[in-house]
C-alpha positions in Angstrom: 43.8 13.4 87.5 41.5 15.1 89.8 38.1 16.4 88.7 38.8 19.8 88.9 42.4 19.5 86.9 40.1 17.9 84.1 37.6 20.7 84.2 40.1 23.3 83.7 42.3 21.5 80.9 39.2 21.2 78.6 38.6 25.1 77.9 42.5 25.2 77.3 42.6 22.1 75.0 39.5 23.5 72.9 41.2 26.8 72.5 44.6 25.4 71.5 42.6 23.4 68.6 40.8 26.1 67.5 43.9 28.3 67.2 45.5 25.3 65.2 42.7 24.8 63.0 42.9 28.7 62.0 46.7 28.2 61.2 46.2 25.0 59.1 48.3 25.2 55.6 46.4 25.6 52.7 43.4 27.3 54.4 43.0 30.8 52.4 41.9 33.6 54.4 38.2 34.9 53.2 38.3 37.9 50.8 35.4 40.2 50.6 33.6 40.2 47.4 34.8 42.4 44.5 32.8 45.3 43.8 30.6 44.9 40.5 32.6 47.0 37.8 30.4 50.1 36.3 31.2 50.6 32.5 30.7 53.5 30.1 27.8 51.4 28.3 26.2 50.6 31.9 26.3 54.5 32.4 25.0 55.4 29.0 22.2 53.1 29.3 21.2 54.5 32.5 21.2 58.1 31.2 18.7 57.1 28.3 16.5 55.2 30.8 16.6 58.4 32.9 15.6 60.5 29.7 12.8 57.9 28.8 11.4 58.3 32.3 11.9 62.0 32.6 9.7 62.1 29.1 7.0 60.0 30.8 6.8 61.9 33.9 6.6 65.1 32.1 3.9 63.9 29.7 2.2 62.7 32.8 2.6 66.1 34.6 5.0 65.1 37.2 7.3 67.9 36.5 9.4 67.6 39.6 10.4 64.1 39.0 10.6 64.7 35.1 13.1 67.8 35.9 15.3 65.6 38.3 15.6 62.5 35.8 16.3 64.8 32.6 18.8 66.8 34.4 20.5 63.2 35.6 20.3 62.2 32.2 22.4 65.0 31.0 24.8 65.1 33.9 26.1 61.6 32.7 27.5 63.4 29.7 27.1 60.3 27.6 24.2 61.1 25.5 24.5 61.8 22.0 24.0 65.2 20.6 20.1 64.4 19.3 19.1 63.0 22.7 20.9 65.6 24.7 18.5 68.2 22.8 15.6 66.4 23.3 16.4 66.4 27.1 17.0 70.1 26.9 13.7 70.8 24.8 11.6 69.1 27.5 13.5 70.7 30.2 12.5 74.0 28.6 8.9 73.1 28.4 9.0 72.2 32.0 10.4 76.0 32.9 8.1 77.6 30.6 5.0 76.1 32.0 6.3 76.7 35.3 6.7 80.4 34.6 10.5 80.5 34.6 11.1 81.9 31.3 14.8 82.9 32.0 15.4 79.2 32.5 13.2 78.4 29.6 15.3 80.4 27.0 18.4 79.2 28.5 17.5 75.5 27.7 16.1 76.0 24.4 19.6 78.0 23.7 21.5 75.0 24.9 19.5 72.6 22.5 20.7 74.7 19.7 24.0 74.9 20.6 24.4 71.4 21.0 22.2 70.6 17.5 22.4 73.4 15.2 19.7 71.5 13.1 17.4 71.5 16.6 13.7 72.3 15.8 10.4 72.2 17.5 7.6 70.2 15.4 5.0 72.7 14.0 2.7 71.6 16.8 5.1 72.2 19.5 6.0 75.8 17.8 2.6 76.8 18.0 2.3 76.2 21.7 1.0 79.4 23.3 3.2 79.3 26.2 6.6 78.2 25.2 6.3 78.8 21.1 7.0 82.5 21.4 10.0 81.8 23.6 11.3 79.2 21.4 11.1 81.5 18.3 12.8 84.4 20.2 15.7 82.4 21.0 15.9 80.8 17.7 15.7 84.4 15.8 18.4 85.8 18.5 20.7 83.0 17.5 20.5 83.3 13.8 21.1 86.9 13.8 24.1 86.3 16.0 25.4 83.7 13.7 25.1 85.8 10.6 26.8 88.8 12.4 29.9 86.5 13.2 29.9 85.0 10.2 30.7 88.5 8.5 32.3 90.4 11.5 34.7 93.0 10.3 38.1 93.0 11.9 37.7 96.7 12.6 34.6 98.7 13.4 33.3 100.6 10.7 30.1 102.8 11.1 27.0 101.2 9.1 26.0 103.2 6.2 22.2 104.2 6.3 20.9 101.4 4.6 22.9 98.8 6.4 21.9 100.5 9.9 18.2 100.6 9.0 18.8 96.8 8.3 20.1 96.2 11.7 17.6 98.2 13.7 14.9 96.4 11.6 16.4 93.0 13.2 16.2 94.4 16.6 12.5 95.3 16.4 12.0 92.0 14.7 13.4 90.3 17.6 11.5 92.2 20.1 8.1 91.4 18.1 7.5 94.8 16.8 6.9 93.7 13.3 5.0 96.6 12.0 8.4 98.9 12.8 10.6 96.1 11.6 8.7 95.7 8.2 9.1 99.4 7.5 12.5 99.4 8.3 13.1 96.6 6.0 11.4 98.1 3.1 13.3 101.6 3.9 16.8 99.7 4.0 15.9 98.1 0.5 14.7 101.3 -1.2 18.1 103.1 0.4 20.2 100.4 -1.2 22.0 97.8 0.5 25.3 97.3 -1.3 26.1 93.5 -0.2 24.2 90.7 -1.7 23.8 88.8 1.8 22.5 92.1 3.2 19.7 92.4 0.6 18.5 88.6 1.1 18.5 89.0 4.5 16.5 92.1 4.5 14.2 90.2 1.9 14.0 87.4 3.9 12.7 89.3 7.0 10.3 91.5 5.5 8.7 88.4 4.1 8.9 87.1 7.7 7.3 90.2 9.2 4.4 90.4 6.3 3.5 86.7 7.3 3.7 87.3 11.1 1.4 90.5 10.4 -1.3 88.2 8.5 -0.5 89.4 4.8 0.1 85.9 3.4 -0.5 86.7 -0.3 2.0 89.7 0.0 4.3 87.5 2.0 4.2 84.7 -0.7 5.3 87.7 -3.2 8.1 89.1 -0.8 9.4 85.5 -0.9 9.4 85.1 -4.6 11.4 88.4 -5.1 14.2 87.1 -3.4 14.9 84.3 -5.9 15.4 87.5 -8.5 18.7 88.2 -6.2 19.6 84.5 -5.1 18.4 81.8 -7.4 19.8 79.2 -5.1 18.0 81.0 -1.8 16.3 78.5 0.8 15.4 78.7 4.4 17.0 76.6 7.2 15.2 73.7 8.4 14.3 75.8 11.6 13.2 78.6 9.6 11.3 76.7 7.5 9.2 74.7 9.8 7.7 78.0 11.3 4.1 77.4 11.3 3.5 81.5 10.3 4.7 80.6 6.7 5.6 77.1 6.2 3.1 76.9 3.5 3.5 80.2 2.1 7.1 79.8 1.6 6.7 76.3 0.5 4.2 77.9 -2.3 6.5 80.9 -3.2 9.8 78.6 -3.9 7.6 76.2 -5.9 6.3 79.4 -8.2 9.6 81.2 -8.1 11.8 78.1 -9.3 9.1 77.5 -12.1 9.4 81.3 -13.2 13.4 80.7 -13.3 12.9 77.6 -15.5 10.6 79.6 -17.9 12.8 82.3 -18.1 15.7 79.9 -18.7 13.8 78.2 -21.5 12.7 81.3 -23.1 16.2 82.8 -23.3 17.8 79.4 -24.7 14.9 79.7 -27.4 15.8 83.4 -28.3 19.4 82.6 -28.4 18.7 79.4 -30.7 16.7 81.9 -32.9 19.5 84.7 -33.0 21.8 82.1 -34.5 22.9 83.0 -38.1 21.3 80.5 -40.7 23.9 77.8 -41.8 24.5 78.5 -45.8 23.9 75.4 -47.5 26.5 73.4 -48.8 27.6 74.1 -52.8 26.3 71.7 -55.2 29.2 69.2 -56.6 29.4 69.9 -60.3 28.9 67.1 -62.7 31.6 65.8 -65.1 
């Protein structure tokens, strides 16, 4: 065979050999590696990591990064409700210190809606920037819940005392505690028919008195409530308010002692009022 023929045959043979190797039986085609499977537990863990990171960034003053991570943690939709409210709380703090009061209110409201027992610590509540915003949102929600619980089926105009109470709540929510205080007093003098309304007026009268700085009178107003409702108590959010936490605790203890003393006195008087037991007749001797 000529050299030129051999040189042309070698590439052809190599090509045929390669094709044959490619088609050898038992040689399975290569598959792309499978994508990793993302589970719900992995996403939940990722959400918690972003929540933790967002809080650290907030505490370090990196508000933009904290905002992104806190929102991303919520967007997964897998955080438990208490952790959701923590994320909302820190988002509210960021919006408030960034002068975005509307967004701050929205986040506080969402925190309450997620977790009805949501409350700031006394130190957080007393913060000069977001404390007033938080308290306004909390008061509005409490008023809305109370109104919804006793909403009439048909609209009936309020009586004078009830209208004074409603006007007082509006003034209270607006921060006009002096005007609210007078309206609550007047509604009680006018005569509120329902026990719940009387307790509500007395409670907000005490709140207003404390917020006006008269703590001894505030304590007295709290004590009066127990004369109407011996089982009265504040909600966790209300009891934690820094303006009356200690005052209410003292008033509650005093009122409970007064109720116990009164019950003991009535029991003694009832015992004394019982007719004396006649002595048994002597058995005659045989």
